[in-house]
N, CA, C and O atoms as a GROMACS GRO file, in nm:
protein
  312
    1UNK      N    1   8.454  11.296   5.922
    1UNK     CA    2   8.517  11.344   6.052
    1UNK      C    3   8.466  11.272   6.171
    1UNK      O    4   8.528  11.274   6.278
    2UNK      N    5   8.348  11.204   6.154
    2UNK     CA    6   8.291  11.127   6.266
    2UNK      C    7   8.316  10.984   6.260
    2UNK      O    8   8.266  10.908   6.343
    3UNK      N    9   8.392  10.942   6.167
    3UNK     CA   10   8.426  10.799   6.149
    3UNK      C   11   8.355  10.734   6.037
    3UNK      O   12   8.294  10.802   5.955
    4UNK      N   13   8.361  10.602   6.031
    4UNK     CA   14   8.295  10.530   5.919
    4UNK      C   15   8.140  10.525   5.948
    4UNK      O   16   8.095  10.503   6.060
    5UNK      N   17   8.068  10.546   5.842
    5UNK     CA   18   7.925  10.549   5.850
    5UNK      C   19   7.857  10.473   5.740
    5UNK      O   20   7.862  10.517   5.626
    6UNK      N   21   7.797  10.365   5.767
    6UNK     CA   22   7.769  10.307   5.902
    6UNK      C   23   7.890  10.238   5.957
    6UNK      O   24   7.974  10.189   5.881
    7UNK      N   25   7.903  10.234   6.084
    7UNK     CA   26   8.022  10.169   6.150
    7UNK      C   27   8.008  10.018   6.158
    7UNK      O   28   8.101   9.946   6.194
    8UNK      N   29   7.882   9.972   6.123
    8UNK     CA   30   7.858   9.822   6.142
    8UNK      C   31   7.762   9.789   6.014
    8UNK      O   32   7.668   9.861   5.980
    9UNK      N   33   7.799   9.675   5.954
    9UNK     CA   34   7.718   9.624   5.847
    9UNK      C   35   7.696   9.476   5.868
    9UNK      O   36   7.781   9.409   5.926
   10UNK      N   37   7.583   9.424   5.823
   10UNK     CA   38   7.555   9.288   5.833
   10UNK      C   39   7.560   9.219   5.689
   10UNK      O   40   7.508   9.272   5.591
   11UNK      N   41   7.624   9.099   5.685
   11UNK     CA   42   7.640   9.034   5.559
   11UNK      C   43   7.613   8.882   5.588
   11UNK      O   44   7.607   8.838   5.702
   12UNK      N   45   7.596   8.805   5.474
   12UNK     CA   46   7.570   8.668   5.488
   12UNK      C   47   7.703   8.582   5.457
   12UNK      O   48   7.786   8.618   5.373
   13UNK      N   49   7.712   8.473   5.530
   13UNK     CA   50   7.823   8.378   5.510
   13UNK      C   51   7.820   8.324   5.370
   13UNK      O   52   7.714   8.282   5.323
   14UNK      N   53   7.926   8.323   5.304
   14UNK     CA   54   7.938   8.268   5.178
   14UNK      C   55   7.901   8.349   5.060
   14UNK      O   56   7.927   8.310   4.946
   15UNK      N   57   7.838   8.467   5.084
   15UNK     CA   58   7.794   8.556   4.978
   15UNK      C   59   7.901   8.657   4.952
   15UNK      O   60   7.966   8.701   5.046
   16UNK      N   61   7.923   8.694   4.831
   16UNK     CA   62   8.022   8.797   4.796
   16UNK      C   63   7.978   8.935   4.863
   16UNK      O   64   7.862   8.976   4.862
   17UNK      N   65   8.081   9.000   4.917
   17UNK     CA   66   8.051   9.129   4.976
   17UNK      C   67   8.122   9.242   4.895
   17UNK      O   68   8.236   9.224   4.852
   18UNK      N   69   8.052   9.357   4.876
   18UNK     CA   70   8.108   9.469   4.809
   18UNK      C   71   8.079   9.591   4.891
   18UNK      O   72   7.964   9.633   4.902
   19UNK      N   73   8.182   9.649   4.948
   19UNK     CA   74   8.162   9.766   5.029
   19UNK      C   75   8.228   9.882   4.954
   19UNK      O   76   8.338   9.866   4.900
   20UNK      N   77   8.163   9.997   4.952
   20UNK     CA   78   8.210  10.120   4.894
   20UNK      C   79   8.244  10.220   5.001
   20UNK      O   80   8.156  10.252   5.081
   21UNK      N   81   8.363  10.271   5.010
   21UNK     CA   82   8.401  10.370   5.103
   21UNK      C   83   8.431  10.507   5.026
   21UNK      O   84   8.493  10.508   4.920
   22UNK      N   85   8.383  10.617   5.085
   22UNK     CA   86   8.407  10.754   5.029
   22UNK      C   87   8.454  10.841   5.142
   22UNK      O   88   8.382  10.865   5.239
   23UNK      N   89   8.571  10.886   5.127
   23UNK     CA   90   8.622  10.975   5.236
   23UNK      C   91   8.576  11.116   5.206
   23UNK      O   92   8.604  11.168   5.098
   24UNK      N   93   8.503  11.183   5.303
   24UNK     CA   94   8.440  11.312   5.273
   24UNK      C   95   8.510  11.433   5.342
   24UNK      O   96   8.466  11.547   5.331
   25UNK      N   97   8.620  11.403   5.414
   25UNK     CA   98   8.688  11.515   5.489
   25UNK      C   99   8.843  11.496   5.486
   25UNK      O  100   8.897  11.385   5.483
   26UNK      N  101   8.906  11.611   5.487
   26UNK     CA  102   9.048  11.607   5.502
   26UNK      C  103   9.095  11.583   5.644
   26UNK      O  104   9.204  11.532   5.669
   27UNK      N  105   9.001  11.623   5.745
   27UNK     CA  106   9.032  11.618   5.876
   27UNK      C  107   9.003  11.480   5.936
   27UNK      O  108   8.907  11.462   6.011
   28UNK      N  109   9.090  11.384   5.901
   28UNK     CA  110   9.074  11.247   5.946
   28UNK      C  111   9.202  11.164   5.928
   28UNK      O  112   9.283  11.190   5.840
   29UNK      N  113   9.216  11.067   6.011
   29UNK     CA  114   9.330  10.972   5.993
   29UNK      C  115   9.294  10.858   5.907
   29UNK      O  116   9.379  10.775   5.874
   30UNK      N  117   9.164  10.851   5.868
   30UNK     CA  118   9.108  10.747   5.782
   30UNK      C  119   9.137  10.777   5.626
   30UNK      O  120   9.046  10.788   5.544
   31UNK      N  121   9.265  10.790   5.594
   31UNK     CA  122   9.301  10.815   5.457
   31UNK      C  123   9.317  10.684   5.384
   31UNK      O  124   9.347  10.682   5.264
   32UNK      N  125   9.298  10.571   5.458
   32UNK     CA  126   9.293  10.438   5.400
   32UNK      C  127   9.212  10.352   5.491
   32UNK      O  128   9.190  10.387   5.607
   33UNK      N  129   9.164  10.234   5.439
   33UNK     CA  130   9.094  10.143   5.518
   33UNK      C  131   9.164  10.010   5.516
   33UNK      O  132   9.212   9.967   5.411
   34UNK      N  133   9.170   9.944   5.626
   34UNK     CA  134   9.242   9.810   5.633
   34UNK      C  135   9.139   9.709   5.690
   34UNK      O  136   9.073   9.733   5.791
   35UNK      N  137   9.132   9.595   5.619
   35UNK     CA  138   9.053   9.479   5.668
   35UNK      C  139   9.152   9.362   5.680
   35UNK      O  140   9.162   9.279   5.589
   36UNK      N  141   9.225   9.356   5.790
   36UNK     CA  142   9.328   9.257   5.805
   36UNK      C  143   9.301   9.110   5.781
   36UNK      O  144   9.386   9.035   5.734
   37UNK      N  145   9.178   9.071   5.814
   37UNK     CA  146   9.133   8.928   5.794
   37UNK      C  147   9.134   8.891   5.650
   37UNK      O  148   9.155   8.774   5.617
   38UNK      N  149   9.111   8.990   5.558
   38UNK     CA  150   9.111   8.964   5.415
   38UNK      C  151   9.231   9.021   5.347
   38UNK      O  152   9.234   9.024   5.224
   39UNK      N  153   9.332   9.068   5.419
   39UNK     CA  154   9.446   9.130   5.367
   39UNK      C  155   9.420   9.242   5.274
   39UNK      O  156   9.485   9.256   5.170
   40UNK      N  157   9.321   9.327   5.313
   40UNK     CA  158   9.282   9.443   5.232
   40UNK      C  159   9.334   9.570   5.293
   40UNK      O  160   9.316   9.594   5.412
   41UNK      N  161   9.399   9.655   5.210
   41UNK     CA  162   9.450   9.780   5.254
   41UNK      C  163   9.433   9.878   5.136
   41UNK      O  164   9.514   9.877   5.044
   42UNK      N  165   9.335   9.958   5.137
   42UNK     CA  166   9.306  10.052   5.029
   42UNK      C  167   9.317  10.198   5.069
   42UNK      O  168   9.267  10.240   5.173
   43UNK      N  169   9.384  10.272   4.984
   43UNK     CA  170   9.386  10.421   5.006
   43UNK      C  171   9.251  10.477   4.974
   43UNK      O  172   9.184  10.430   4.883
   44UNK      N  173   9.209  10.580   5.052
   44UNK     CA  174   9.085  10.644   5.030
   44UNK      C  175   9.108  10.788   4.990
   44UNK      O  176   9.121  10.874   5.077
   45UNK      N  177   9.115  10.817   4.859
   45UNK     CA  178   9.132  10.951   4.812
   45UNK      C  179   9.004  11.033   4.848
   45UNK      O  180   8.894  10.977   4.855
   46UNK      N  181   9.020  11.162   4.869
   46UNK     CA  182   8.909  11.250   4.904
   46UNK      C  183   8.803  11.250   4.792
   46UNK      O  184   8.832  11.273   4.675
   47UNK      N  185   8.673  11.220   4.837
   47UNK     CA  186   8.556  11.230   4.753
   47UNK      C  187   8.551  11.136   4.626
   47UNK      O  188   8.482  11.160   4.528
   48UNK      N  189   8.633  11.024   4.641
   48UNK     CA  190   8.632  10.928   4.530
   48UNK      C  191   8.588  10.791   4.590
   48UNK      O  192   8.647  10.750   4.690
   49UNK      N  193   8.490  10.719   4.535
   49UNK     CA  194   8.451  10.591   4.578
   49UNK      C  195   8.563  10.490   4.565
   49UNK      O  196   8.630  10.484   4.461
   50UNK      N  197   8.584  10.411   4.666
   50UNK     CA  198   8.677  10.297   4.666
   50UNK      C  199   8.597  10.174   4.703
   50UNK      O  200   8.535  10.169   4.809
   51UNK      N  201   8.599  10.075   4.617
   51UNK     CA  202   8.519   9.952   4.641
   51UNK      C  203   8.622   9.839   4.685
   51UNK      O  204   8.728   9.818   4.625
   52UNK      N  205   8.580   9.771   4.792
   52UNK     CA  206   8.650   9.649   4.834
   52UNK      C  207   8.557   9.536   4.826
   52UNK      O  208   8.439   9.550   4.859
   53UNK      N  209   8.608   9.418   4.779
   53UNK     CA  210   8.519   9.302   4.766
   53UNK      C  211   8.590   9.184   4.833
   53UNK      O  212   8.713   9.175   4.832
   54UNK      N  213   8.512   9.095   4.891
   54UNK     CA  214   8.565   8.970   4.952
   54UNK      C  215   8.443   8.882   4.978
   54UNK      O  216   8.328   8.926   4.969
   55UNK      N  217   8.472   8.759   5.012
   55UNK     CA  218   8.364   8.661   5.044
   55UNK      C  219   8.397   8.600   5.177
   55UNK      O  220   8.492   8.522   5.188
   56UNK      N  221   8.319   8.633   5.283
   56UNK     CA  222   8.345   8.574   5.414
   56UNK      C  223   8.289   8.426   5.418
   56UNK      O  224   8.175   8.399   5.381
   57UNK      N  225   8.374   8.337   5.463
   57UNK     CA  226   8.343   8.189   5.463
   57UNK      C  227   8.290   8.133   5.593
   57UNK      O  228   8.242   8.019   5.599
   58UNK      N  229   8.301   8.216   5.699
   58UNK     CA  230   8.249   8.167   5.829
   58UNK      C  231   8.188   8.284   5.904
   58UNK      O  232   8.226   8.398   5.880
   59UNK      N  233   8.094   8.259   5.996
   59UNK     CA  234   8.018   8.354   6.070
   59UNK      C  235   8.117   8.414   6.172
   59UNK      O  236   8.212   8.351   6.219
   60UNK      N  237   8.085   8.546   6.204
   60UNK     CA  238   8.163   8.604   6.315
   60UNK      C  239   8.171   8.762   6.280
   60UNK      O  240   8.094   8.816   6.201
   61UNK      N  241   8.266   8.824   6.342
   61UNK     CA  242   8.284   8.967   6.320
   61UNK      C  243   8.412   8.992   6.249
   61UNK      O  244   8.514   8.934   6.288
   62UNK      N  245   8.415   9.075   6.146
   62UNK     CA  246   8.532   9.116   6.076
   62UNK      C  247   8.554   9.262   6.104
   62UNK      O  248   8.466   9.344   6.078
   63UNK      N  249   8.671   9.298   6.155
   63UNK     CA  250   8.700   9.442   6.184
   63UNK      C  251   8.758   9.508   6.065
   63UNK      O  252   8.831   9.447   5.987
   64UNK      N  253   8.725   9.639   6.050
   64UNK     CA  254   8.802   9.720   5.966
   64UNK      C  255   8.834   9.857   6.038
   64UNK      O  256   8.767   9.898   6.133
   65UNK      N  257   8.937   9.920   5.986
   65UNK     CA  258   8.982  10.041   6.065
   65UNK      C  259   9.079  10.126   5.973
   65UNK      O  260   9.122  10.084   5.866
   66UNK      N  261   9.104  10.238   6.021
   66UNK     CA  262   9.205  10.332   5.960
   66UNK      C  263   9.343  10.277   6.004
   66UNK      O  264   9.352  10.198   6.098
   67UNK      N  265   9.450  10.319   5.936
   67UNK     CA  266   9.584  10.268   5.966
   67UNK      C  267   9.628  10.281   6.114
   67UNK      O  268   9.707  10.202   6.164
   68UNK      N  269   9.572  10.386   6.184
   68UNK     CA  270   9.614  10.416   6.318
   68UNK      C  271   9.524  10.333   6.419
   68UNK      O  272   9.550  10.334   6.539
   69UNK      N  273   9.419  10.264   6.368
   69UNK     CA  274   9.328  10.193   6.441
   69UNK      C  275   9.245  10.272   6.540
   69UNK      O  276   9.199  10.222   6.643
   70UNK      N  277   9.227  10.397   6.505
   70UNK     CA  278   9.150  10.492   6.583
   70UNK      C  279   9.014  10.502   6.541
   70UNK      O  280   8.926  10.521   6.624
   71UNK      N  281   8.986  10.489   6.409
   71UNK     CA  282   8.853  10.493   6.356
   71UNK      C  283   8.823  10.349   6.309
   71UNK      O  284   8.892  10.296   6.221
   72UNK      N  285   8.722  10.287   6.368
   72UNK     CA  286   8.696  10.144   6.343
   72UNK      C  287   8.556  10.120   6.302
   72UNK      O  288   8.469  10.207   6.313
   73UNK      N  289   8.534  10.000   6.252
   73UNK     CA  290   8.407   9.955   6.213
   73UNK      C  291   8.406   9.797   6.218
   73UNK      O  292   8.506   9.732   6.248
   74UNK      N  293   8.289   9.744   6.187
   74UNK     CA  294   8.278   9.598   6.190
   74UNK      C  295   8.176   9.547   6.084
   74UNK      O  296   8.077   9.612   6.049
   75UNK      N  297   8.209   9.430   6.039
   75UNK     CA  298   8.119   9.361   5.946
   75UNK      C  299   8.075   9.235   6.025
   75UNK      O  300   8.157   9.154   6.067
   76UNK      N  301   7.940   9.223   6.043
   76UNK     CA  302   7.890   9.114   6.115
   76UNK      C  303   7.846   9.002   6.008
   76UNK      O  304   7.754   9.021   5.929
   77UNK      N  305   7.913   8.895   6.014
   77UNK     CA  306   7.883   8.786   5.918
   77UNK      C  307   7.803   8.687   5.980
   77UNK      O  308   7.843   8.629   6.081
   78UNK      N  309   7.682   8.659   5.924
   78UNK     CA  310   7.583   8.565   5.982
   78UNK      C  311   7.547   8.455   5.888
   78UNK      O  312   7.466   8.369   5.921
   0.00000   0.00000   0.00000
């Protein structure tokens, strides 16, 4: 209900990333997560882990959000 936690993660350039999302509440618009830069859109069923994997090729910030873009987070690639 308070958003993605943690809302920011640090990863290394060129290293495979594996993030696990678990939705813990019905009272949220974050029923899925989108990472547009990697064309990821995954539904988040209640209390079930959902794993997303990708490999960032350059340093920078990668945004992720709910479909309404109200609940957001970021992946800092270094």
